[in-house]
C-alpha positions as CSV (number, residue, x, y, z in Angstrom):
1,M,12.5,14.1,12.1
2,D,9.3,13.2,10.3
3,E,6.8,13.2,13.2
4,S,4.1,11.2,11.5
5,V,2.3,7.9,11.9
6,R,0.0,5.7,9.9
7,A,-3.7,6.5,10.2
8,G,-4.1,2.8,11.1
9,A,-2.7,3.6,14.5
10,L,-6.0,5.2,15.4
11,Q,-7.8,1.8,15.1
12,G,-10.6,1.6,17.7
13,F,-10.5,5.3,18.6
14,D,-14.0,6.0,17.3
15,E,-15.5,2.9,19.1
16,V,-13.9,3.8,22.5
17,V,-15.1,7.5,22.2
18,L,-18.6,6.4,21.4
19,E,-18.6,3.9,24.3
20,L,-17.8,6.8,26.6
21,G,-20.6,8.9,25.1
22,G,-18.4,11.3,23.1
23,D,-18.3,12.5,19.5
24,P,-15.2,11.1,17.7
25,E,-15.6,13.4,14.7
26,L,-15.7,16.5,16.9
27,L,-12.6,15.5,18.7
28,L,-10.7,14.7,15.5
29,R,-11.6,18.0,13.8
30,R,-10.8,20.0,17.0
31,N,-7.3,18.6,16.9
32,G,-6.7,19.3,13.2
33,L,-7.5,15.8,11.9
34,D,-9.8,15.3,8.9
35,P,-12.0,12.1,9.6
36,R,-12.1,11.5,5.8
37,S,-8.3,11.3,5.5
38,L,-8.2,8.6,8.2
39,S,-10.3,6.2,6.1
40,N,-7.1,5.0,4.5
41,P,-5.0,3.2,7.2
42,E,-1.8,3.7,5.1
43,A,-2.2,7.5,5.1
44,M,0.4,9.3,7.2
45,V,-0.9,11.8,9.7
46,S,0.8,14.1,12.3
47,L,1.9,12.2,15.3
48,A,1.8,15.4,17.4
49,K,-1.9,15.8,16.5
50,V,-2.6,12.2,17.4
51,A,-0.9,12.7,20.8
52,L,-2.9,15.9,21.4
53,L,-6.1,14.1,20.3
54,V,-5.8,11.3,22.9
55,E,-5.0,13.8,25.6
56,D,-8.0,15.9,24.6
57,A,-10.2,12.7,24.6
58,A,-9.1,11.8,28.1
59,R,-9.8,15.2,29.4
60,T,-13.1,15.8,27.5
61,L,-14.5,12.3,28.4
62,H,-13.3,12.4,32.0
63,T,-11.4,9.2,31.5
64,P,-7.8,9.7,32.8
65,T,-6.7,6.3,31.5
66,F,-8.1,6.8,28.0
67,G,-4.8,5.8,26.4
68,L,-4.8,2.4,28.2
69,R,-8.4,1.8,27.2
70,A,-7.9,2.7,23.6
71,G,-4.8,0.6,23.3
72,S,-6.5,-2.4,24.8
73,H,-9.1,-2.2,22.0
74,Q,-6.6,-2.7,19.2
75,D,-5.7,-6.0,17.5
76,V,-3.3,-7.4,14.9
77,A,-4.9,-5.3,12.1
78,V,-3.4,-2.1,13.6
79,L,0.0,-3.4,12.4
80,G,-1.1,-3.3,8.7
81,P,1.4,-5.2,6.5
82,L,3.4,-6.3,9.6
83,A,0.8,-9.1,10.0
84,V,2.2,-10.5,6.8
85,V,5.7,-10.5,8.1
86,I,4.7,-12.3,11.3
87,R,3.3,-15.3,9.4
88,N,6.7,-15.7,7.8
89,T,8.8,-15.9,11.0
90,A,10.0,-19.0,12.7
91,T,10.2,-17.9,16.3
92,V,8.9,-15.1,18.6
93,R,12.4,-13.7,18.7
94,E,12.5,-13.3,14.9
95,A,9.0,-11.8,15.0
96,I,10.0,-9.2,17.5
97,L,13.1,-8.3,15.5
98,K,11.1,-7.9,12.3
99,A,8.5,-5.9,14.1
100,S,11.1,-3.5,15.3
101,R,12.3,-3.0,11.8
102,Y,8.9,-2.3,10.4
103,L,8.1,0.3,13.0
104,F,10.2,2.8,11.1
105,I,7.5,2.6,8.4
106,H,4.6,2.7,10.8
107,S,6.1,5.9,12.2
108,P,9.6,7.3,11.8
109,S,9.2,8.6,15.4
110,Y,8.7,5.2,16.9
111,E,11.5,2.9,18.0
112,V,11.4,-0.5,19.7
113,S,14.4,-2.4,20.8
114,L,15.0,-5.8,22.4
115,E,17.1,-6.0,25.6
116,D,18.3,-9.6,25.9
117,P,18.9,-10.2,28.7
118,S,17.0,-7.4,30.4
119,G,19.1,-5.1,32.5
120,H,16.1,-4.6,34.9
121,L,14.7,-8.0,35.8
122,P,16.7,-11.2,36.0
123,G,15.7,-14.0,33.7
124,C,13.8,-11.5,31.5
125,I,13.9,-9.7,28.2
126,T,12.7,-6.2,27.8
127,L,10.8,-4.6,24.9
128,R,11.9,-1.0,25.1
129,F,9.9,1.8,23.4
130,D,11.0,5.3,22.5
131,V,8.8,8.0,20.9
132,K,10.8,10.8,19.3
133,L,8.4,13.7,19.5
134,D,8.8,17.4,20.4
135,T,9.1,17.5,24.2
136,A,6.4,20.3,24.3
137,V,3.8,17.8,23.1
138,P,2.2,15.8,25.9
139,Q,2.8,12.1,25.4
140,R,1.5,10.2,28.5
141,Q,-1.7,9.0,26.8
142,L,0.1,8.2,23.6
143,I,2.8,6.1,25.4
144,D,0.2,4.3,27.6
145,G,-1.8,3.4,24.5
146,L,1.3,2.2,22.7
147,L,2.2,-0.2,25.6
148,A,-1.3,-1.4,26.0
149,S,-1.7,-2.0,22.3
150,T,1.6,-3.9,22.1
151,F,0.7,-6.1,25.1
152,R,-2.6,-7.1,23.5
153,I,-1.0,-7.8,20.1
154,V,1.7,-9.9,21.7
155,Q,-1.0,-11.9,23.4
156,L,-2.8,-12.4,20.1
157,L,0.3,-13.5,18.3
158,S,2.1,-15.6,20.8
159,P,1.7,-19.4,20.5
160,N,1.6,-19.6,24.3
161,P,-0.2,-17.6,27.0
162,I,1.7,-14.4,27.8
163,R,2.3,-13.2,31.3
164,L,4.3,-10.0,31.8
165,R,6.9,-9.9,34.6
166,G,6.6,-6.1,34.8
167,V,5.9,-2.8,33.0
168,S,8.0,0.4,33.0
169,I,6.2,3.7,32.6
170,P,8.3,6.8,32.0
171,H,5.7,9.2,33.6
172,T,3.4,9.5,36.5
173,P,0.1,7.6,36.3
174,T,-2.6,9.4,34.4
175,G,-5.3,7.9,36.7
176,D,-5.9,5.1,39.2
177,R,-2.8,2.9,39.5
178,N,-5.1,-0.2,39.7
179,A,-6.2,0.6,36.1
180,Y,-2.6,0.0,35.0
181,R,-2.3,-3.2,37.1
182,N,-5.6,-4.5,35.6
183,C,-4.6,-3.6,32.1
184,F,-1.2,-5.4,32.2
185,N,-1.9,-7.9,35.0
186,A,1.6,-7.3,36.2
187,P,3.6,-5.0,38.5
188,V,3.9,-1.5,37.0
189,S,6.7,0.9,37.9
190,F,6.2,4.6,37.1
191,E,8.7,7.5,36.5
192,Q,11.2,5.1,34.9
193,P,13.9,6.0,32.4
194,F,12.0,4.4,29.6
195,A,8.7,2.7,28.5
196,G,9.0,-1.0,28.4
197,L,7.4,-4.5,28.8
198,H,9.3,-7.1,30.7
199,L,8.8,-10.8,29.7
200,G,10.3,-14.2,30.6
201,R,13.2,-15.0,28.4
202,E,11.8,-18.4,27.4
203,I,9.2,-16.7,25.1
204,L,11.9,-15.9,22.5
205,Q,12.3,-19.5,21.4
206,S,8.6,-20.2,21.1
207,K,7.9,-21.5,17.6
208,M,5.6,-19.3,15.6
209,S,4.5,-22.4,13.6
210,D,2.5,-23.3,16.7
211,V,0.3,-20.3,16.3
212,D,-3.3,-21.0,15.4
213,P,-3.7,-21.1,11.6
214,Y,-6.2,-18.2,11.8
215,L,-3.3,-15.8,12.0
216,R,-2.2,-16.4,8.4
217,E,-5.8,-16.0,7.2
218,Q,-6.2,-12.8,9.2
219,A,-3.0,-11.4,7.7
220,L,-4.1,-12.2,4.2
221,A,-7.6,-10.9,4.8
222,Y,-6.3,-7.6,6.2
223,V,-4.1,-6.9,3.3
224,A,-6.7,-8.1,0.8
225,S,-9.3,-5.8,2.4
226,H,-7.1,-2.8,1.6
227,Q,-6.7,-3.6,-2.1
228,L,-8.7,-2.1,-4.8
229,S,-11.8,-3.9,-5.9
230,A,-11.5,-6.8,-8.3
231,D,-13.0,-4.9,-11.2
232,R,-10.2,-2.3,-11.3
233,L,-7.0,-2.7,-13.3
234,V,-4.8,-5.4,-12.1
235,S,-1.8,-3.0,-12.3
236,D,-3.6,-0.7,-9.8
237,R,-4.2,-3.7,-7.5
238,V,-0.5,-4.8,-7.7
239,R,0.6,-1.2,-7.1
240,S,-1.6,-1.0,-4.0
241,A,-0.5,-4.4,-2.7
242,L,3.2,-3.4,-3.1
243,K,2.7,-0.1,-1.3
244,S,1.0,-1.9,1.5
245,T,3.8,-4.4,2.0
246,V,7.0,-2.4,1.4
247,G,9.5,-3.7,3.9
248,A,7.1,-6.3,5.2
249,N,8.1,-8.9,2.8
250,R,10.3,-9.2,-0.3
251,G,7.7,-7.9,-2.6
252,T,8.1,-10.8,-5.0
253,K,5.7,-11.6,-7.8
254,A,4.7,-14.8,-6.1
255,E,4.0,-13.0,-2.8
256,I,1.9,-10.3,-4.4
257,A,0.1,-12.9,-6.6
258,E,-0.9,-14.8,-3.4
259,L,-2.2,-11.7,-1.8
260,L,-4.4,-11.0,-4.9
261,D,-5.5,-14.7,-5.1
262,L,-3.9,-15.0,-8.6
263,H,-1.4,-17.5,-10.1
264,P,1.9,-15.6,-10.9
265,R,1.5,-16.5,-14.6
266,T,-2.0,-15.2,-14.6
267,L,-0.9,-12.0,-12.9
268,Q,1.8,-11.4,-15.5
269,R,-0.5,-12.1,-18.4
270,R,-3.0,-9.6,-17.1
271,L,-0.3,-7.0,-16.6
272,T,1.0,-7.6,-20.1
273,A,-2.5,-7.0,-21.5
274,E,-2.5,-3.7,-19.6
275,G,0.9,-2.7,-21.2
276,T,3.1,-3.1,-18.2
277,T,5.1,-5.7,-16.2
278,F,5.4,-6.6,-12.5
279,E,9.0,-5.5,-12.5
280,E,8.1,-2.0,-13.8
281,I,5.5,-1.5,-11.1
282,H,7.9,-2.9,-8.4
283,V,10.6,-0.4,-9.4
284,E,8.1,2.5,-9.4
285,V,6.8,1.7,-5.9
286,Y,10.2,0.9,-4.3
287,R,11.8,3.9,-5.9
288,S,9.1,6.2,-4.4
289,A,9.3,4.6,-1.0
290,T,13.1,4.8,-0.9
291,R,13.0,8.5,-2.0
292,R,10.4,9.3,0.8
293,L,12.4,7.6,3.5
294,L,15.7,9.3,2.4
295,L,14.3,12.8,2.0
296,D,11.5,12.9,4.5
297,T,13.1,11.2,7.5
298,E,16.4,11.2,9.4
299,I,16.5,7.4,9.8
300,P,20.1,6.1,9.6
301,L,20.9,4.6,6.1
302,S,21.4,1.1,7.5
303,Q,17.9,1.2,9.0
304,V,16.4,2.7,5.9
305,A,17.8,-0.3,4.0
306,A,16.4,-2.7,6.5
307,A,13.0,-1.0,6.6
308,L,12.7,-1.3,2.9
309,G,13.5,-5.0,2.9
310,F,17.0,-4.8,1.2
311,S,19.2,-7.7,2.2
312,E,22.0,-5.2,3.1
313,Q,22.8,-1.5,2.7
314,S,25.0,-2.1,-0.3
315,A,22.0,-3.5,-2.2
316,M,20.1,-0.3,-1.4
317,N,23.1,1.8,-2.5
318,R,23.2,0.1,-5.9
319,S,19.4,0.6,-6.4
320,V,19.6,4.3,-5.4
321,K,22.5,4.9,-7.7
322,R,20.6,3.3,-10.6
323,W,17.4,5.2,-9.9
324,F,18.7,8.6,-9.0
325,D,22.3,8.7,-10.2
326,A,23.4,9.6,-6.7
327,T,24.3,7.7,-3.5
328,P,21.8,7.6,-0.7
329,R,23.8,10.1,1.3
330,Q,24.0,12.5,-1.7
331,L,20.3,12.1,-2.3
332,R,19.5,13.0,1.3
333,M,21.9,15.9,1.4
334,K,21.0,17.5,-1.9
335,G,17.4,16.5,-2.1
336,V,17.7,15.5,-5.7
337,G,15.7,12.9,-7.7
């Protein structure tokens, strides 16, 4: 299992540590994380080191519920390209399902599933979270932060006010139980079989089109902010945009042109002037992303196909055969390509 996570998952860490009078750089370096490498939110870092980092921060800063506090500081930007996906969904249900698909890219160790109906509270659905990490690594702060962050993001994305019906925590409380109640504004049950958020089932049919228009602009602004500056080669900017949105949308010329604020024909003319085409860059990026997921993770092939945005596994199979002259299973087993 590839126990890594996007550096973007640490959004807000520095701010919370500074609020508590700590030194974020000292904590990062003490836990084997280079602050400079975290400047790129798409960089992959060790999830185990992140888990140890938040445990260390809680202990050093005498804040037992540090994970809750850090997670509550996060917003839609922590999702990276997933914000682009959300703006293209019709309902909250579709948004949740697409978010669950993307989490394999955010971290191969994260899994989220939708229980509909919930097997725990009548009239509810349950968002269930699993973190596949070495059991020797403490995870309480990490899981608390994941739940708090998800709750805040759901609040920001939902077209209607969100009220949780309950929260399941798979461990003992890290601090005052009231801190959990205040964070989620809902009953919290500890030492449960899994981590989960329980919501009223009616939320699933809420129309995403009712969301405030700022969401679309926020998604575009976030992606645009991570592109290379306008004076760089257009081919580099296209490559960066595609890498940032693998699996989050279809990666079409029209979508990437929109992110770069260019007309598709203008985009193609500029790429032609640089001696390349959109199609060539698209293949390069998706070939690399596919190879990474097949060789560096143990994600089931059907989920790899979904995470990469293929319409079905057979479509991925054909692309892999064309790119590597091997099937996905052969590529994974032999490590060729």
